[in-house]
C-alpha positions in Angstrom: 171.6 135.0 137.6 172.2 133.0 140.7 170.1 133.5 143.8 172.3 135.2 146.5 172.1 134.4 150.2 171.4 137.4 152.4 174.5 138.3 154.3 174.4 139.8 157.9 176.2 143.2 157.8 175.9 143.5 161.6 178.5 140.8 162.4 181.1 142.0 159.9 183.8 144.6 160.3 182.8 146.7 157.3 184.9 149.6 156.0 183.4 152.2 153.7 184.9 154.2 150.9 183.2 157.0 148.9 183.8 156.5 145.2 182.0 159.6 143.9 179.9 162.6 145.0 177.8 164.3 142.4 176.0 167.6 142.9 172.6 167.5 141.4 170.5 170.6 140.6 166.8 170.5 139.9 165.3 173.6 138.4 161.8 174.4 139.8 159.5 177.3 139.6 161.0 179.1 142.6 164.6 178.6 141.6 167.1 175.7 141.8 167.0 172.9 144.3 170.5 171.5 145.1 171.1 168.0 146.4 174.0 165.5 146.4 174.3 161.9 145.3 177.0 159.7 146.8 178.3 156.3 145.5 179.7 154.3 148.3 181.5 150.9 148.5 181.6 148.9 151.8 183.5 145.7 152.4 185.2 143.4 154.8 188.6 142.3 153.3 189.0 139.5 155.8 185.7 137.9 154.9 185.8 138.6 151.1 182.5 140.5 151.2 181.8 143.7 149.3 178.7 145.8 148.4 177.8 149.1 146.8 175.1 151.6 147.3 173.9 155.1 146.2 172.4 157.7 148.5 170.8 161.1 147.7 170.2 163.9 150.2 170.4 167.7 150.6 173.7 167.4 152.5 176.8 165.4 151.6 177.2 163.5 155.0 173.5 162.4 154.8 174.0 161.2 151.2 177.0 159.2 152.3 175.2 157.7 155.2 172.3 156.7 153.0 174.7 155.2 150.5 176.4 153.1 153.3 173.0 151.8 154.4 172.1 150.8 150.8 175.5 149.1 150.3 175.0 147.0 153.5 171.8 145.6 152.0 173.6 144.7 148.7 176.6 142.6 150.0 178.2 139.9 147.8 180.5 137.1 149.0 183.5 136.9 146.5 185.2 133.6 145.6 188.9 134.3 145.9 192.1 132.2 146.1 194.6 133.2 148.9 195.6 136.5 147.3 194.0 137.0 143.9 191.0 136.1 141.7 190.9 132.4 140.7 190.5 133.0 136.9 190.1 135.8 134.3 186.6 137.1 133.9 184.9 139.9 132.0 182.0 141.7 133.7 179.5 143.8 131.7 177.0 146.5 132.6 175.6 148.9 130.1 178.4 150.3 128.0 181.0 149.5 130.7 183.1 146.4 130.8 185.7 145.4 133.4 188.3 142.7 132.9 189.8 141.0 136.0 192.9 138.8 135.6 194.8 136.9 138.3 198.2 138.3 139.2 201.2 136.7 141.0 202.0 137.5 144.6 203.5 141.0 145.0 201.8 142.6 142.0 199.3 144.6 143.9 196.0 146.0 142.7 196.6 147.4 139.2 193.3 149.2 138.6 191.7 152.6 138.1 190.2 154.5 141.0 186.7 153.0 140.9 187.7 149.3 140.4 190.5 149.7 143.0 187.9 150.7 145.6 185.9 147.5 144.9 189.0 145.2 144.9 190.5 146.6 148.1 187.2 146.4 149.9 186.7 142.8 148.8 190.2 141.9 150.1 191.9 141.2 146.7 195.6 141.9 147.1 196.9 141.1 143.6 194.9 141.6 140.5 195.2 143.1 137.0 192.2 145.0 135.7 191.1 146.9 132.7 188.1 149.1 132.4 186.7 149.1 128.9 184.0 151.4 127.5 182.1 153.6 129.9 184.0 155.6 132.5 180.8 156.4 134.4 181.5 155.2 138.0 178.0 153.6 138.4 178.5 151.5 135.3 182.1 150.6 136.2 181.1 149.4 139.7 178.1 147.4 138.4 180.3 145.8 135.7 182.9 145.0 138.4 180.3 143.3 140.6 179.1 141.4 137.5 182.6 140.1 137.1 183.0 139.2 140.8 179.7 137.3 140.7 181.0 135.2 137.8 184.0 134.0 139.8 183.9 130.3 140.7 186.0 128.3 143.1 187.6 124.9 142.4 184.9 122.9 144.2 182.1 124.5 142.3 183.8 124.0 138.9 184.5 120.3 139.8 180.9 119.8 140.7 179.7 121.3 137.5 182.0 119.1 135.5 181.2 116.0 137.6 184.8 115.4 138.6 186.8 115.3 141.8 188.8 118.5 142.8 192.1 116.6 142.4 191.3 115.9 138.7 191.2 119.6 137.8 
């Protein structure tokens, strides 16, 4: 896995979206303790930056706030072309797999709820996706981030092959 450079969340115009909220009950001697877990996506579509985080608290708004703070610490810069992903890629995490394929201008984001949240937050306007295996939102998001981390731009591919960008 490549070493990622820490991105400064303070200077970006980050927008957040709650993907899922889960009510969790812990059974203890005195009864049941209820709490909430929130899975949140934050991103700046103009910069091509996206992150995810999970927060847990006794109240929903506190859980969402904690998830946003966790997501800001977990930002990823995505290599994109003007309006889509540069090439097809398959991301994996646990039993979940997410396939991302480039799409022509005007296609839109063809994706399920969880993957759509990540794609729109990253600023991808046209993409075809397929979620395979696990439908658990945590696994799907982590598989999507694995796929986004695998994306390479032309300059990087040219350097790996030892060629000029014009030769590709």
